[in-house]
C-alpha positions as CSV (number, residue, x, y, z in Angstrom):
1,M,92.7,209.9,119.1
2,N,89.2,208.6,118.3
3,T,88.7,204.9,118.4
4,P,89.1,203.6,114.8
5,I,86.1,201.9,113.3
6,A,86.4,198.9,110.9
7,L,83.7,197.4,108.7
8,V,84.2,193.7,108.3
9,T,81.9,191.7,106.0
10,G,81.1,188.1,106.8
11,G,82.4,188.5,110.3
12,S,80.1,186.0,112.0
13,R,82.0,182.8,111.1
14,G,85.3,181.4,110.2
15,I,88.1,183.7,109.0
16,G,85.8,186.7,109.3
17,R,85.1,185.9,113.0
18,A,88.8,185.7,113.7
19,I,89.3,189.1,112.0
20,V,86.6,190.7,114.1
21,A,88.1,189.3,117.3
22,R,91.7,190.4,116.3
23,L,90.6,193.9,115.5
24,L,88.6,194.3,118.7
25,N,91.7,193.1,120.6
26,D,93.7,195.7,118.7
27,G,91.4,198.5,119.9
28,Y,89.0,198.9,117.0
29,Q,85.3,199.2,117.1
30,V,84.0,196.7,114.5
31,V,80.8,196.7,112.4
32,N,80.0,193.2,111.2
33,F,77.9,193.0,108.0
34,S,76.6,189.4,107.6
35,R,73.4,187.6,106.9
36,R,73.5,185.6,110.1
37,P,74.5,186.9,113.5
38,P,77.5,185.5,115.4
39,D,76.9,183.1,118.2
40,A,77.6,186.0,120.6
41,V,78.2,189.7,119.8
42,L,81.5,190.7,121.3
43,P,82.1,193.9,123.3
44,G,82.9,196.7,120.8
45,E,81.1,194.8,117.9
46,T,78.0,196.0,116.1
47,F,76.2,193.4,114.1
48,R,73.9,194.3,111.2
49,S,72.1,191.7,109.1
50,V,72.8,192.5,105.4
51,D,72.4,190.3,102.4
52,L,75.6,191.3,100.6
53,G,74.5,189.4,97.5
54,D,71.7,191.9,97.1
55,A,73.2,195.1,95.5
56,A,70.4,197.4,96.6
57,A,70.5,196.1,100.2
58,T,74.3,196.4,100.3
59,R,74.2,199.9,99.0
60,Q,71.5,201.0,101.4
61,A,73.3,199.5,104.5
62,A,76.7,200.9,103.5
63,Q,75.3,204.4,102.9
64,A,73.4,204.3,106.2
65,L,76.6,203.3,108.1
66,A,78.6,206.0,106.3
67,A,76.0,208.6,107.4
68,E,76.3,207.5,111.0
69,R,79.9,206.9,111.6
70,R,83.3,207.7,110.0
71,V,84.5,204.3,108.9
72,L,88.1,204.4,107.5
73,H,88.9,200.7,107.6
74,L,87.2,198.1,105.3
75,V,87.7,194.4,105.2
76,N,85.9,192.7,102.3
77,N,85.8,189.2,103.7
78,A,82.4,187.9,102.8
79,G,82.4,185.4,99.9
80,M,80.8,182.3,98.6
81,I,82.1,179.2,96.7
82,Q,80.3,176.7,94.6
83,V,82.4,173.8,93.4
84,A,81.6,172.6,89.9
85,D,83.5,171.4,86.9
86,I,83.4,173.7,83.9
87,A,80.7,171.5,82.1
88,D,78.4,172.0,85.1
89,V,78.8,175.8,85.7
90,T,75.6,177.7,85.3
91,E,74.8,181.4,84.7
92,A,73.1,181.4,88.1
93,D,76.3,180.3,89.7
94,L,78.1,183.2,88.0
95,H,75.6,185.8,89.0
96,R,75.3,184.7,92.7
97,T,79.1,184.4,93.2
98,L,80.1,187.6,91.4
99,A,77.4,189.6,93.2
100,L,78.8,188.7,96.6
101,N,82.5,188.3,95.8
102,L,83.0,191.3,93.4
103,T,80.0,193.6,93.3
104,A,79.6,194.0,97.1
105,P,83.2,195.2,97.7
106,V,82.7,197.8,95.0
107,L,79.5,199.2,96.6
108,L,81.0,199.1,100.1
109,L,84.1,201.0,99.1
110,Q,82.1,203.6,97.2
111,A,80.0,204.3,100.2
112,L,83.0,204.7,102.6
113,L,85.2,206.5,100.1
114,P,84.1,210.1,100.8
115,A,85.0,209.9,104.5
116,M,88.4,208.3,103.6
117,R,89.2,211.0,101.1
118,Q,88.1,213.7,103.5
119,A,90.4,212.2,106.2
120,K,93.2,211.7,103.6
121,Y,93.5,208.3,105.1
122,G,92.0,204.8,104.6
123,R,92.8,201.1,104.8
124,V,91.1,198.5,102.6
125,V,91.9,194.8,102.8
126,N,90.2,192.3,100.4
127,I,90.2,188.6,101.2
128,G,91.2,186.7,98.1
129,S,92.2,183.0,97.7
130,R,95.1,180.9,96.6
131,A,92.4,179.2,94.4
132,A,92.8,182.2,92.0
133,L,96.0,180.6,90.8
134,G,94.0,177.6,89.6
135,K,92.2,174.7,91.3
136,G,89.8,172.1,89.9
137,G,86.2,172.9,90.3
138,R,86.8,176.6,91.0
139,T,86.0,178.2,87.7
140,V,83.6,180.8,89.1
141,Y,85.2,181.2,92.6
142,G,88.8,181.4,91.2
143,A,87.6,184.0,88.6
144,S,86.0,186.1,91.3
145,K,89.0,186.1,93.5
146,A,91.4,186.8,90.6
147,G,89.1,189.7,89.7
148,L,89.2,191.0,93.3
149,A,93.0,191.0,93.2
150,G,92.9,192.9,89.9
151,M,90.5,195.5,91.5
152,T,92.9,195.8,94.4
153,R,95.7,196.9,92.2
154,T,93.5,199.4,90.3
155,W,92.1,200.9,93.5
156,A,95.5,201.1,95.0
157,L,96.7,203.2,92.1
158,E,93.6,205.4,92.0
159,L,93.6,206.1,95.8
160,A,97.2,206.2,96.7
161,A,97.4,210.0,96.6
162,D,94.5,210.2,99.0
163,G,96.4,208.3,101.7
164,I,94.3,205.2,101.1
165,T,95.9,201.8,100.8
166,V,94.3,198.7,99.3
167,N,95.7,195.2,99.6
168,T,94.7,191.6,99.3
169,V,95.2,188.7,101.7
170,A,94.8,185.4,99.9
171,P,94.4,182.4,102.2
172,G,95.2,178.8,101.4
173,P,93.6,175.9,103.3
174,I,92.4,177.3,106.6
175,A,90.8,175.2,109.5
176,T,87.5,177.0,109.7
177,E,84.3,175.2,110.8
178,L,83.3,174.6,107.2
179,F,86.7,173.3,106.3
180,N,86.8,170.9,109.2
181,Q,83.4,169.5,108.2
182,S,84.6,168.7,104.8
183,N,88.1,167.7,106.0
184,P,87.8,166.1,109.4
185,P,91.0,166.2,111.4
186,G,92.9,162.9,111.2
187,A,91.0,161.7,108.1
188,P,93.1,160.2,105.3
189,K,92.1,162.9,102.9
190,T,93.0,165.6,105.4
191,L,96.3,164.0,106.2
192,A,97.1,163.8,102.5
193,L,96.3,167.5,102.1
194,Q,98.5,168.4,105.0
195,A,101.4,166.4,103.5
196,S,101.1,168.4,100.3
197,I,101.5,171.7,102.1
198,P,105.1,172.8,102.5
199,V,104.6,173.7,106.2
200,Q,102.9,170.3,106.7
201,R,99.7,171.6,108.2
202,V,96.6,173.7,107.4
203,G,96.4,177.3,108.6
204,Q,94.4,178.8,111.4
205,P,91.9,181.7,111.0
206,E,93.9,183.7,113.4
207,E,96.9,183.6,111.1
208,V,94.9,185.2,108.3
209,A,93.6,187.8,110.8
210,H,97.1,188.7,111.7
211,S,98.0,189.5,108.1
212,V,94.8,191.6,107.8
213,A,95.7,193.5,110.9
214,M,99.1,194.3,109.5
215,F,97.7,195.9,106.4
216,L,95.2,197.9,108.4
217,D,97.8,199.3,110.7
218,R,98.4,203.0,110.5
219,Q,102.1,202.3,110.0
220,A,101.4,200.3,106.8
221,G,101.0,203.3,104.6
222,F,103.8,202.3,102.2
223,M,102.3,199.0,101.3
224,T,99.5,199.2,98.7
225,G,98.4,197.1,95.8
226,Q,99.9,194.0,97.2
227,L,98.7,190.4,97.3
228,L,99.9,188.4,100.3
229,Y,99.4,184.6,100.3
230,V,98.7,183.1,103.7
231,C,99.0,179.5,102.4
232,G,101.8,177.6,104.1
233,G,103.9,177.9,100.9
234,M,101.3,176.4,98.5
235,S,101.5,179.4,96.2
236,V,105.2,178.6,95.8
237,G,104.7,174.9,95.0
238,L,103.6,171.6,96.5
239,A,105.7,169.7,98.9
240,G,107.0,166.3,97.8
């Protein structure tokens, strides 16, 4: 069997980097679409600098990749967040966030879809967020991630007969580089957050990557249109 190829967006840092590493370990070749390169390109990884907030650049890069290689696995991980109360949300915030968090996944899937349909097989995983359930300061971000979950269900229904599954993995607090900068380990604010999580800790990027790998697996063909929270129980309720 040919080595499977996965396109992972935003694969140079944080959760995306853990996804790239996990898929390489699982035997995939991985194409990483990100604006910035990783600190080191891993064996089996191809990095391409793409501004996924630019629709024309995204479409061009995706179509070029589809013309070169048969990519049957797509992980829409790239995203952005701008924290602002509703009174301070701007149209520019909306346009920038939705371009990356919603438009790019549509364009990428459209480019890869012909090969998936021809193969009668495909796996798509969208990275959502527990913030879609509601969180202060997340008007735009939460809306974009809720929209992504809605698109997941629609795509799952439209593509099921072609052997293509589409699912969402929605992380809660995950100890990425950016998270740790804002929430230093051991700081009072971080400890209070940990105490509010039912499992009493924040998650690790590798735990999100594990769920992504599950949905991408060839044996996962009977799971589609699902939203899996990787949140330590926060989507159920808060501890205490």
